[in-house]
C-alpha positions as CSV (number, residue, x, y, z in Angstrom):
1,M,-53.0,125.3,178.7
2,T,-50.4,123.6,180.9
3,S,-49.5,120.0,180.2
4,Y,-48.4,119.3,183.8
5,R,-50.3,119.0,187.0
6,R,-50.6,121.9,189.5
7,W,-51.9,122.2,193.0
8,T,-52.6,125.4,194.9
9,L,-52.9,125.9,198.6
10,R,-54.7,129.1,199.7
11,T,-54.9,131.2,202.8
12,E,-56.6,134.5,203.3
13,H,-53.7,136.6,201.9
14,T,-51.5,134.1,200.1
15,C,-51.4,131.2,197.7
16,Y,-48.8,128.6,197.2
17,T,-48.8,126.7,193.9
18,V,-46.8,123.5,193.3
19,R,-46.5,121.8,190.0
20,L,-45.2,118.4,188.8
21,S,-42.1,119.4,186.8
22,P,-42.3,118.9,183.0
23,D,-38.5,118.1,183.2
24,G,-38.5,115.1,185.5
25,P,-40.0,113.2,188.4
26,W,-40.0,116.0,191.0
27,A,-42.3,118.8,192.3
28,E,-41.3,122.4,191.9
29,L,-42.7,125.8,193.0
30,D,-44.8,127.5,190.4
31,A,-45.9,130.5,192.4
32,W,-46.0,131.9,195.9
33,G,-47.3,135.2,196.9
34,P,-50.6,137.2,197.1
35,P,-53.8,135.7,195.8
36,G,-53.9,135.6,192.0
37,V,-50.1,135.4,191.6
38,E,-50.5,131.9,190.3
39,T,-52.2,133.2,187.1
40,G,-49.6,133.8,184.5
41,P,-46.1,132.5,183.6
42,S,-44.1,131.3,186.6
43,A,-41.5,133.8,187.8
44,L,-39.4,130.8,188.6
45,D,-39.5,129.3,185.1
46,W,-36.1,128.9,183.4
47,S,-34.6,128.5,179.9
48,R,-34.0,124.8,180.1
49,R,-30.5,125.2,178.8
50,T,-28.0,123.6,181.2
51,H,-24.2,123.4,181.0
52,F,-22.3,121.2,183.5
53,I,-25.5,120.8,185.6
54,T,-28.6,118.8,185.2
55,P,-32.2,120.0,184.8
56,A,-32.9,119.0,188.4
57,D,-30.0,121.2,189.6
58,A,-31.5,124.2,187.8
59,A,-35.1,123.6,188.8
60,P,-37.0,125.4,191.6
61,A,-37.5,122.1,193.2
62,E,-39.6,121.6,196.3
63,Y,-37.5,118.6,197.5
64,L,-34.9,116.5,195.7
65,P,-32.6,113.6,196.6
66,Y,-28.9,113.4,195.9
67,G,-28.9,111.2,192.8
68,L,-31.4,113.3,190.8
69,R,-29.8,116.6,192.0
70,P,-26.1,115.8,192.3
71,F,-24.5,119.3,192.2
72,T,-26.5,122.3,193.6
73,G,-27.7,120.9,196.9
74,A,-29.8,117.9,197.7
75,D,-32.4,117.9,200.4
76,L,-32.2,114.1,201.0
77,V,-29.0,112.0,201.0
78,A,-29.9,108.3,201.4
79,G,-28.4,104.9,200.6
80,R,-28.0,101.3,201.8
81,P,-25.1,100.4,203.9
82,G,-22.0,99.7,201.8
83,A,-23.7,100.9,198.6
84,E,-23.6,104.1,196.7
85,R,-25.7,107.0,198.0
86,G,-28.5,108.5,196.0
87,A,-32.2,108.1,195.1
88,W,-33.8,108.1,191.6
89,W,-37.4,108.2,192.3
90,E,-40.7,108.2,190.3
91,F,-43.8,110.1,191.0
92,E,-46.5,107.8,192.4
93,G,-49.5,110.1,193.0
94,A,-51.1,113.0,194.8
95,E,-53.7,113.2,197.6
96,E,-55.6,116.5,198.1
97,G,-57.8,117.5,201.0
98,P,-59.1,120.7,202.4
99,G,-56.0,122.8,202.8
100,T,-53.7,119.8,202.5
101,L,-51.6,118.1,199.8
102,R,-49.4,115.0,199.8
103,L,-47.1,114.2,196.9
104,T,-45.6,110.7,196.9
105,F,-42.4,109.6,195.2
106,T,-40.9,106.1,195.3
107,D,-37.6,104.5,194.5
108,D,-38.2,100.7,194.4
109,L,-34.5,99.8,193.8
110,L,-33.4,101.7,196.9
111,G,-36.6,100.8,198.9
112,L,-37.7,104.3,199.8
113,R,-41.0,106.1,199.7
114,T,-40.9,109.9,200.1
115,V,-44.1,111.9,200.8
116,L,-43.9,115.7,200.5
117,C,-46.6,117.1,202.9
118,Y,-48.3,120.4,202.9
119,A,-51.0,121.9,205.1
120,T,-52.4,125.4,205.6
121,V,-52.9,126.6,209.1
122,P,-56.5,127.8,209.7
123,G,-56.8,131.5,210.5
124,T,-53.2,132.3,209.5
125,D,-51.2,132.9,206.4
126,V,-48.8,130.1,207.3
127,I,-48.3,126.9,205.3
128,H,-46.7,123.9,207.0
129,R,-44.3,121.7,205.1
130,W,-42.7,118.4,206.1
131,T,-41.5,115.1,204.7
132,E,-42.3,111.5,205.5
133,L,-39.6,108.9,204.6
134,T,-40.4,105.2,204.7
135,C,-38.1,102.3,204.2
136,T,-40.0,100.0,201.8
137,G,-37.2,97.5,201.2
138,D,-35.9,94.6,203.2
139,E,-32.7,96.3,204.1
140,E,-32.2,99.3,206.3
141,L,-31.4,102.7,204.9
142,R,-28.8,105.3,205.9
143,L,-30.2,108.8,206.0
144,E,-27.3,111.3,206.0
145,R,-29.4,114.3,205.3
146,F,-33.2,114.6,205.5
147,D,-34.3,118.2,205.4
148,S,-37.9,119.1,206.1
149,A,-38.4,121.1,202.9
150,A,-36.9,123.6,200.4
151,V,-38.5,126.9,199.4
152,N,-37.7,129.0,196.3
153,V,-37.8,132.8,196.2
154,P,-37.5,134.7,192.8
155,V,-35.1,137.7,193.1
156,T,-33.7,140.0,190.5
157,A,-30.5,141.3,192.0
158,G,-29.7,139.0,194.9
159,A,-31.6,138.3,198.1
160,R,-31.6,140.4,201.3
161,L,-31.6,137.9,204.1
162,T,-32.8,139.0,207.5
163,Y,-32.0,136.7,210.4
164,L,-31.6,136.8,214.2
165,T,-28.1,136.4,215.7
166,G,-26.3,136.8,219.0
167,Q,-24.9,135.2,222.0
168,W,-25.9,134.7,225.6
169,S,-27.2,138.0,227.0
170,Q,-27.3,139.4,223.4
171,E,-29.9,137.2,221.7
172,F,-32.2,138.1,218.8
173,Q,-30.0,140.8,217.1
174,R,-31.6,141.6,213.8
175,T,-28.9,141.1,211.1
176,Q,-29.0,141.4,207.4
177,L,-26.8,140.5,204.4
178,T,-27.2,140.5,200.6
179,L,-26.7,137.2,199.0
180,T,-26.0,137.4,195.2
181,R,-24.1,134.1,194.7
182,G,-23.0,131.4,197.0
183,A,-24.5,129.9,200.1
184,F,-25.3,131.1,203.6
185,T,-26.0,128.7,206.5
186,M,-26.7,128.9,210.2
187,G,-27.8,126.5,212.8
188,S,-27.0,124.9,216.1
189,S,-25.3,121.7,217.3
190,Q,-26.0,122.4,221.0
191,G,-29.1,120.2,221.4
192,V,-31.3,123.4,221.4
193,P,-31.9,126.2,218.9
194,G,-29.1,128.1,220.7
195,H,-28.3,131.7,221.5
196,A,-26.2,132.3,218.3
197,Y,-29.0,132.0,215.7
198,A,-32.8,131.6,215.8
199,P,-34.4,129.0,213.5
200,W,-36.0,131.8,211.5
201,L,-35.2,133.5,208.2
202,A,-36.7,136.2,206.0
203,V,-35.9,136.7,202.3
204,Q,-36.6,139.8,200.2
205,D,-35.5,141.0,196.8
206,A,-32.4,143.1,197.4
207,A,-33.1,145.2,194.3
208,D,-35.8,147.1,196.3
209,P,-34.2,149.4,198.9
210,G,-37.4,149.7,200.9
211,D,-39.4,147.0,202.6
212,P,-40.5,144.8,199.7
213,P,-42.6,141.7,200.0
214,A,-41.1,139.2,202.4
215,Y,-40.9,135.4,202.5
216,G,-40.2,133.7,205.8
217,V,-39.5,130.3,207.2
218,A,-39.2,129.0,210.7
219,L,-38.3,125.5,211.8
220,E,-40.3,123.8,214.5
221,W,-37.5,121.9,216.2
222,P,-36.0,122.4,219.7
223,G,-32.9,120.4,218.9
224,N,-30.0,120.5,216.4
225,W,-30.9,122.3,213.2
226,H,-29.8,124.2,210.1
227,I,-31.2,126.7,207.6
228,T,-29.3,127.2,204.4
229,A,-29.9,129.7,201.7
230,E,-28.3,129.3,198.3
231,A,-28.2,131.8,195.4
232,E,-28.6,129.4,192.5
233,P,-27.3,129.7,188.9
234,G,-30.6,130.8,187.4
235,G,-30.9,133.7,189.8
236,A,-33.4,132.4,192.3
237,V,-32.6,131.8,196.0
238,R,-33.4,128.4,197.4
239,V,-33.7,127.9,201.2
240,R,-33.4,124.5,202.8
241,A,-34.1,123.7,206.4
242,G,-34.1,120.7,208.7
243,R,-32.8,119.0,211.7
244,V,-29.3,117.7,212.0
245,P,-28.6,114.4,213.7
246,H,-25.9,114.6,216.3
247,E,-24.5,111.3,215.1
248,G,-24.3,112.4,211.5
249,L,-26.9,109.9,210.1
250,V,-30.0,108.1,211.0
251,R,-30.7,104.5,210.2
252,L,-34.2,103.6,208.9
253,A,-35.3,100.0,209.5
254,P,-37.5,98.2,207.0
255,G,-41.1,99.3,207.5
256,D,-40.2,102.3,209.6
257,T,-41.1,105.9,208.8
258,L,-39.2,109.0,209.7
259,T,-41.2,112.2,209.9
260,T,-39.2,115.4,209.7
261,P,-39.9,118.6,211.8
262,R,-42.5,120.9,210.3
263,L,-41.2,124.0,208.4
264,A,-43.6,127.0,208.7
265,C,-43.6,129.0,205.5
266,A,-45.0,132.6,205.5
267,F,-45.4,135.4,203.0
268,S,-46.4,139.1,203.4
269,A,-46.8,141.7,200.7
270,E,-46.2,144.3,203.5
271,G,-42.5,143.4,203.9
272,L,-40.8,142.5,207.2
273,D,-43.3,144.5,209.1
274,G,-46.2,142.6,207.7
275,L,-44.3,139.3,208.0
276,S,-43.9,139.9,211.7
277,R,-47.7,140.2,212.1
278,V,-48.1,136.9,210.1
279,W,-45.9,135.2,212.7
280,H,-47.7,136.9,215.6
281,R,-51.1,135.6,214.4
282,Y,-49.6,132.2,213.9
283,E,-48.3,132.1,217.5
284,R,-51.6,133.2,218.8
285,H,-53.0,130.2,216.9
286,L,-50.4,128.0,218.6
287,T,-51.4,129.3,222.0
288,G,-55.0,128.3,221.4
289,E,-57.5,128.8,224.2
290,R,-54.8,129.7,226.6
291,L,-54.4,133.0,224.7
292,H,-57.3,134.6,226.5
293,R,-56.0,133.9,230.0
294,P,-54.4,137.2,231.2
295,R,-50.6,137.0,231.5
296,K,-50.2,138.1,235.1
297,V,-47.7,140.7,236.3
298,L,-45.0,138.7,238.0
299,Y,-42.3,139.4,240.5
300,N,-39.3,137.2,240.4
301,S,-36.9,137.3,243.4
302,W,-33.7,136.1,241.6
303,E,-31.9,139.4,241.1
304,A,-32.8,140.4,244.7
305,T,-31.6,137.3,246.5
306,T,-29.9,135.0,244.1
307,F,-29.2,131.7,245.9
308,D,-29.8,133.2,249.3
309,V,-33.4,132.0,249.6
310,D,-35.2,132.1,253.0
311,A,-38.9,132.5,253.8
312,A,-38.6,135.8,255.7
313,A,-36.8,137.7,253.0
314,Q,-39.0,136.2,250.3
315,L,-42.1,137.3,252.1
316,E,-40.7,140.8,252.5
317,L,-40.3,141.0,248.8
318,A,-43.7,139.4,248.1
319,K,-45.4,142.0,250.3
320,T,-43.8,144.9,248.5
321,A,-44.5,143.3,245.2
322,A,-48.2,142.9,246.1
323,D,-48.3,146.5,247.3
324,I,-47.2,147.9,243.9
325,G,-49.7,145.7,242.0
326,A,-47.9,142.4,241.1
327,E,-50.2,139.4,240.7
328,L,-47.7,136.5,240.9
329,F,-44.6,135.8,243.0
330,V,-41.9,133.5,241.6
331,V,-39.1,132.0,243.6
332,D,-36.2,131.3,241.3
333,D,-33.1,129.2,241.8
334,G,-32.0,128.4,245.4
335,W,-35.2,127.0,247.0
336,F,-34.2,123.3,247.1
337,T,-31.9,121.3,249.3
338,G,-28.1,121.5,248.7
339,R,-28.4,124.8,246.7
340,A,-26.2,127.3,248.4
341,D,-24.6,128.2,245.1
342,D,-24.4,126.7,241.6
343,T,-22.3,123.7,242.6
344,G,-25.0,121.5,244.1
345,G,-28.6,120.5,244.5
346,L,-29.8,120.1,241.0
347,G,-31.8,116.9,240.7
348,D,-32.9,116.8,244.4
349,W,-36.1,118.8,243.9
350,Y,-37.3,119.1,247.5
351,P,-37.8,122.5,249.3
352,D,-34.9,123.2,251.7
353,P,-36.2,122.9,255.3
354,A,-33.6,125.4,256.5
355,A,-35.0,128.0,254.0
356,F,-38.6,127.4,255.0
357,P,-38.5,126.6,258.8
358,S,-42.3,126.7,259.1
359,G,-42.7,124.5,256.2
360,F,-42.9,125.2,252.4
361,D,-46.7,125.0,252.3
362,T,-46.9,127.5,255.0
363,F,-44.7,129.8,253.1
364,V,-46.7,129.4,249.9
365,A,-49.9,130.0,251.8
366,D,-48.4,133.2,253.3
367,V,-47.5,134.4,249.8
368,R,-51.0,133.6,248.5
369,A,-52.6,135.4,251.5
370,L,-51.1,138.6,250.0
371,G,-53.3,138.1,247.0
372,L,-50.5,136.7,244.9
373,D,-50.3,133.5,242.8
374,F,-47.2,131.5,243.5
375,G,-44.5,130.2,241.0
376,L,-41.3,128.2,241.1
377,W,-38.2,127.8,239.0
378,I,-36.8,124.4,238.1
379,E,-34.2,123.0,235.7
380,P,-35.5,119.4,235.1
381,E,-32.8,118.3,232.7
382,A,-29.9,119.2,234.9
383,V,-28.1,117.3,237.7
384,S,-25.3,118.3,240.1
385,P,-22.5,115.7,240.5
386,G,-22.9,115.9,244.3
387,S,-26.7,115.3,244.3
388,R,-28.4,112.3,245.6
389,L,-30.0,111.8,242.2
390,Y,-26.6,111.4,240.6
391,A,-25.4,109.1,243.3
392,D,-28.4,106.8,242.7
393,H,-28.4,107.1,238.9
394,P,-25.0,108.0,237.4
395,D,-26.1,106.2,234.2
396,W,-28.8,108.8,233.6
397,V,-26.4,111.5,232.4
398,Y,-24.9,111.8,228.9
399,R,-21.4,110.4,229.0
400,I,-18.9,108.5,226.9
401,D,-17.0,105.6,228.5
402,G,-13.4,106.3,229.2
403,R,-13.8,110.1,228.7
404,P,-14.1,112.8,231.4
405,A,-17.5,114.2,232.1
406,R,-17.1,117.9,231.4
407,L,-19.0,120.2,233.7
408,V,-20.7,123.3,232.3
409,R,-22.0,125.7,235.0
410,N,-20.9,123.0,237.5
411,Q,-23.6,120.6,236.3
412,L,-24.2,117.6,234.0
413,L,-27.2,117.0,231.7
414,L,-29.7,114.2,232.1
415,D,-30.3,112.0,229.0
416,L,-34.0,113.0,228.5
417,G,-34.2,110.5,225.6
418,R,-34.4,107.7,228.2
419,T,-37.9,106.8,229.2
420,D,-36.9,106.3,232.8
421,V,-35.5,109.8,232.9
422,Q,-38.7,111.2,231.4
423,D,-40.7,109.3,234.0
424,F,-38.6,110.8,236.8
425,V,-39.0,114.3,235.5
426,I,-42.8,113.8,235.0
427,A,-43.1,112.4,238.6
428,T,-41.1,115.3,240.0
429,L,-43.2,117.9,238.3
430,D,-46.4,116.1,239.3
431,R,-45.2,115.9,242.9
432,L,-44.4,119.6,243.1
433,L,-47.5,120.8,241.3
434,T,-50.0,118.6,243.0
435,G,-48.4,118.6,246.4
436,H,-48.1,122.4,246.6
437,D,-50.2,125.4,245.5
438,I,-48.1,126.3,242.5
439,S,-49.7,128.0,239.5
440,Y,-46.5,129.0,237.6
441,L,-43.5,127.0,236.5
442,K,-40.3,128.4,235.0
443,W,-38.5,125.6,233.1
444,D,-34.8,126.5,232.6
445,M,-31.9,124.8,230.9
446,N,-28.4,126.2,231.4
447,R,-26.0,123.9,229.6
448,P,-25.9,122.1,226.2
449,P,-25.0,118.4,225.9
450,T,-21.2,118.0,225.4
451,E,-20.2,114.3,225.9
452,R,-23.4,113.1,224.3
453,G,-23.4,109.3,224.5
454,R,-25.4,106.5,226.1
455,P,-23.0,103.6,226.9
456,G,-24.6,100.2,226.9
457,A,-27.3,101.1,224.5
458,G,-25.7,99.8,221.3
459,P,-23.5,101.3,218.6
460,A,-23.4,105.1,218.8
461,D,-24.2,105.5,215.1
462,R,-27.5,103.7,215.7
463,L,-28.7,106.1,218.4
464,D,-30.6,109.2,217.3
465,L,-29.9,110.9,220.6
466,D,-30.9,114.4,219.5
467,A,-34.3,113.4,218.3
468,Q,-34.8,111.2,221.4
469,H,-34.0,114.1,223.7
470,V,-36.5,116.4,221.8
471,A,-39.2,113.7,222.0
472,G,-38.6,113.3,225.7
473,Y,-38.7,117.1,226.3
474,L,-42.0,117.4,224.3
475,R,-43.5,114.4,226.1
476,V,-42.9,116.0,229.4
477,L,-44.4,119.4,228.2
478,D,-47.4,117.6,226.7
479,H,-47.9,115.8,230.0
480,L,-47.8,119.2,231.8
481,R,-50.3,120.7,229.5
482,T,-52.7,117.8,230.0
483,A,-52.2,117.1,233.7
484,Q,-51.8,120.7,234.8
485,P,-53.7,122.8,232.3
486,E,-54.1,125.8,234.6
487,V,-50.4,126.1,235.4
488,T,-48.6,128.8,233.4
489,V,-45.4,127.4,231.9
490,E,-42.4,129.6,231.1
491,G,-39.7,128.4,228.7
492,C,-36.1,129.4,229.4
493,A,-32.7,128.1,228.4
494,G,-30.1,130.4,229.9
495,G,-32.3,133.2,228.3
496,G,-33.4,132.7,224.7
497,G,-31.5,129.4,224.0
498,R,-34.6,127.3,223.2
499,I,-37.3,129.3,221.5
500,D,-39.0,127.6,218.5
501,H,-42.6,126.8,217.5
502,A,-42.6,123.4,219.2
503,T,-41.8,125.0,222.5
504,L,-44.1,128.0,222.0
505,A,-47.0,125.6,221.3
506,R,-46.6,124.0,224.7
507,T,-45.6,127.0,226.9
508,D,-47.3,130.3,227.8
509,V,-44.4,132.6,227.8
510,V,-40.7,132.4,227.0
511,W,-37.7,134.3,228.4
512,P,-35.8,136.0,225.5
513,S,-32.6,136.8,227.4
514,D,-31.0,137.0,230.8
515,N,-30.0,140.5,230.0
516,T,-32.5,143.0,231.4
517,A,-30.6,146.2,231.0
518,P,-32.8,148.8,229.3
519,L,-31.1,149.6,226.0
520,D,-29.6,146.1,225.6
521,R,-33.1,144.6,226.1
522,L,-34.7,147.1,223.7
523,A,-32.4,145.7,220.9
524,I,-33.2,142.1,222.0
525,Q,-37.0,142.7,222.0
526,Y,-36.8,144.5,218.6
527,G,-35.4,141.4,217.0
528,F,-37.6,139.0,219.0
529,L,-40.8,140.8,217.8
530,H,-39.8,140.3,214.2
531,A,-40.3,136.6,214.7
532,H,-42.4,136.1,217.8
533,A,-45.6,137.5,219.3
534,P,-45.8,140.0,222.2
535,H,-48.0,137.7,224.3
536,V,-45.1,135.2,224.6
537,M,-42.4,137.7,225.4
538,S,-41.6,137.8,229.2
539,S,-39.8,141.0,230.1
540,W,-38.7,142.3,233.4
541,V,-38.1,145.7,235.0
542,T,-34.8,145.5,236.9
543,D,-32.0,147.8,238.1
544,A,-29.4,146.0,235.8
545,P,-26.8,148.3,234.2
546,G,-26.2,148.1,230.5
547,V,-23.8,145.4,229.3
548,F,-23.4,146.5,225.7
549,D,-25.0,149.9,225.9
550,P,-24.4,151.3,229.4
551,R,-26.2,154.7,229.0
552,P,-28.6,155.2,231.9
553,R,-32.3,155.2,231.4
554,S,-35.2,156.1,233.7
555,L,-37.5,153.7,235.6
556,A,-40.2,154.8,233.1
557,F,-38.1,153.7,230.2
558,R,-37.6,150.3,231.8
559,F,-41.4,149.9,232.4
560,V,-42.4,151.0,229.0
561,G,-39.9,148.7,227.4
562,A,-41.1,145.7,229.5
563,M,-44.7,146.5,228.9
564,C,-44.2,145.7,225.2
565,G,-44.7,142.1,226.1
566,V,-45.6,140.3,229.3
567,L,-44.6,142.6,232.2
568,G,-42.5,141.3,235.1
569,I,-40.4,142.9,237.8
570,G,-37.1,141.5,239.0
571,A,-35.4,144.4,240.9
572,D,-34.7,144.3,244.6
573,L,-37.7,146.2,245.7
574,R,-36.3,146.6,249.2
575,K,-33.8,149.1,247.7
576,W,-36.5,151.2,246.0
577,D,-37.7,154.3,247.8
578,A,-41.3,155.3,248.2
579,G,-41.3,157.4,245.1
580,Q,-40.0,154.6,242.9
581,R,-42.5,152.2,244.4
582,A,-45.3,154.7,243.7
583,E,-44.2,155.2,240.2
584,A,-44.0,151.5,239.6
585,A,-47.5,151.0,241.0
586,G,-48.7,153.6,238.5
587,W,-47.1,151.9,235.5
588,I,-48.4,148.5,236.6
589,A,-51.9,149.8,236.8
590,R,-51.6,151.3,233.3
591,Y,-50.3,148.1,232.0
592,K,-53.2,146.1,233.3
593,E,-55.5,148.5,231.4
594,V,-53.9,147.9,228.1
595,R,-52.4,144.4,228.2
596,D,-55.2,142.9,226.3
597,V,-54.4,145.3,223.4
598,V,-50.7,144.5,223.7
599,H,-51.3,140.7,223.7
600,L,-54.2,140.4,221.3
601,G,-53.7,143.4,219.0
602,E,-51.8,143.8,215.7
603,A,-48.2,145.0,216.5
604,R,-46.2,147.3,214.3
605,L,-42.5,148.1,215.0
606,L,-42.0,151.8,214.6
607,G,-38.4,152.5,213.7
608,S,-35.5,150.7,215.4
609,P,-33.3,151.0,218.5
610,L,-30.8,152.7,216.1
611,D,-33.2,155.6,215.7
612,A,-33.4,158.5,218.2
613,T,-37.0,157.7,218.8
614,C,-38.6,154.2,218.3
615,G,-41.5,152.3,219.6
616,V,-44.2,149.6,219.1
617,Q,-47.8,150.3,218.0
618,Y,-50.5,147.9,219.1
619,D,-53.9,148.1,217.4
620,G,-56.5,146.3,219.5
621,P,-59.6,144.4,218.6
622,D,-61.5,147.3,220.2
623,A,-61.1,151.0,219.3
624,R,-57.8,151.5,221.1
625,T,-54.3,151.9,219.7
626,V,-51.5,151.7,222.2
627,V,-48.1,153.2,221.4
628,A,-45.0,152.5,223.5
629,A,-42.5,155.2,222.6
630,L,-38.8,155.3,223.8
631,S,-36.0,157.8,223.4
632,T,-32.7,156.2,222.6
633,G,-30.7,159.2,221.2
634,R,-29.6,162.7,221.9
635,L,-32.0,165.4,223.1
636,D,-33.0,168.3,220.9
637,G,-31.5,171.0,223.1
638,S,-34.7,172.6,224.3
639,P,-35.4,174.9,226.1
640,L,-31.9,176.5,225.7
641,V,-32.0,176.4,221.9
642,P,-34.9,176.2,219.5
643,G,-36.1,172.6,219.0
644,R,-39.1,170.6,217.9
645,P,-40.7,167.5,219.4
646,A,-39.6,164.2,218.1
647,R,-42.2,162.5,215.9
648,L,-43.1,158.8,215.6
649,R,-45.2,158.1,212.5
650,L,-47.9,155.5,213.1
651,R,-49.1,153.0,210.5
652,G,-52.2,151.2,209.6
653,L,-54.7,153.8,210.8
654,D,-57.7,155.1,209.0
655,P,-56.7,158.5,207.6
656,A,-60.3,159.8,207.8
657,A,-60.8,158.8,211.4
658,R,-60.1,160.8,214.6
659,Y,-58.1,159.5,217.5
660,R,-58.1,160.9,220.9
661,D,-55.4,160.8,223.6
662,A,-57.4,161.3,226.8
663,A,-54.3,161.8,228.9
664,S,-53.2,164.9,227.0
665,A,-56.8,165.9,225.9
666,T,-55.5,165.9,222.3
667,T,-57.4,164.7,219.2
668,Y,-55.5,163.8,216.0
669,S,-56.8,162.8,212.6
670,G,-55.5,159.5,211.3
671,A,-53.9,161.4,208.4
672,H,-51.9,163.6,210.9
673,L,-50.7,160.5,212.8
674,L,-49.7,158.7,209.6
675,H,-48.0,161.8,207.9
676,Y,-46.5,163.7,210.8
677,G,-46.7,161.2,213.7
678,L,-47.2,161.4,217.4
679,P,-45.1,164.2,219.1
680,F,-42.8,163.5,222.0
681,T,-40.8,166.1,223.9
682,W,-38.0,164.2,225.4
683,S,-35.8,165.4,228.3
684,A,-33.2,163.8,230.5
685,D,-36.0,162.9,233.0
686,H,-38.6,162.0,230.4
687,D,-37.3,159.3,228.0
688,A,-40.3,157.1,227.5
689,E,-44.1,157.4,227.2
690,L,-47.1,155.1,226.8
691,V,-49.9,156.7,224.7
692,V,-53.4,155.2,224.4
693,L,-55.4,156.5,221.5
694,T,-59.1,155.8,221.2
695,R,-60.8,156.0,217.8
696,Q,-63.7,158.4,217.9
């Protein structure tokens, strides 16, 4: 019989048990894993012998302030101006509700109330955690660190960390390291999650060489952030995550409450493969009722015309796109006044009369007459120094008095934390979307904030500019979702620079990378699908050559790879011959037949781009299983020398069931597909295949 209080949050496949520590006024993790794991001694329990550290430093604490935890990493660093930092709180009480828990701790001397908040997400195996900090005294508080939460993972021989790294045009590269002692940290100070790291981390026990149970966290914050994993003295690994204020601290006035971003926590007994499906289900939950609107096959004219936008050429592309089966035509950068290249025009969001001599609405109507929806690219946070907007409102950009305004991509960044700037962006989007027949909006952001200041708004260390920009960004997206619910919104930031759960909850698709080369994109999508769902992954077929892997691949390879998410085409269709267009029309028709399985089904990653054959398996809510298979390696030498077909082992099927491939008139047992796999005979002209299996 335990002498301390415990609380358990449950989902269909997991439970998360928190206890009030017997060693001090803090909460700590008792158990996290499959249902029933909370019955028995905690795997995170420890000997209670400490040397040169305190019990709080050794405990698997859910959240602790500097003061109580002085040595091994505090989640909260708070103090009054001019006084010592630190909080020494007491437990005040717990509130339980259906799937929720709130644990309150108070420090009356400091004047701080801290509430640790927990909530299960219905229909998923995700648990949200966040923290509410209230200044209860009569003097303001300085918050130098205020993480969202900390999670503890018991490991036996170090932790295997899986995370997503990269750079522009090489985002979402799956990366792993083993952490036995010490700390690992990643994050962004670019005002967005960034291209270098995704705010996502998976932790497994490194002692198991296979794919052992996996724990994951993802931070819901489209601004500055960090995730830090520390291998602690007792052998466990503790992960902390939260936002990072640009100014280094936040001041909390008497009576005010700061709420941290939510940290989504997930577990799967089926390893990284199972964990990816937990995240996919969660993101389908975030999409809500919009999930069941088909993601239309788009054509985007950027790679065909770049800035050289004129109605005649765009309509020529639109007609060809419609002929091969596209459902949506998107005009990218270059449609507005002053935009001959990337040096001007941003901020002056009016169609260029020279580009559309018969009028923009006539052009849109002509596109729609082809049976296509119409979409438009915009970069609402950006402004060109030569624009009318900048001439009228030079104070709207981030700047520091007396310092040069640095140009990135020949542009400056609007201070979206200002209400007047938010109002301008909202009015601009409303004008475009209500004044013209636009059903798709691509929101881009191509430069991070550099000289991030707001002169005249008071002392810089009292401005929480990062949080204000995030709040403005989310306010605009929330307005879009309410005012224009039928408009499909795509999120982009120079590719995959701003992809997090706050953005995904308010957009329909996101653009993982500007790199559309076939083998490069395969590696990007492989990492992306570990963390994010297929129905949000916009992917184009283009003629782009490889940047990092220049080996040529067929048009079929490009289509099958792009069909693993939301299919788009970005090639210059005017350069495709009749055979290429006919092949494209065939692939698009096949995609339309299976996209509901791809977007709504359970996805399994089969192998990796490092394997000679890899793919993605989608098990639909009906009787269909779709397999996208791709050849990345050398051929087997047939027919000149003996060779056997490549095999791709499927997973999750019923061994006793029968599955029929109507295209090849072949029937397989589930046992055959699980044990031997689907056969593929690759050749130089046949390097990709889409197989649809129907359970008999």
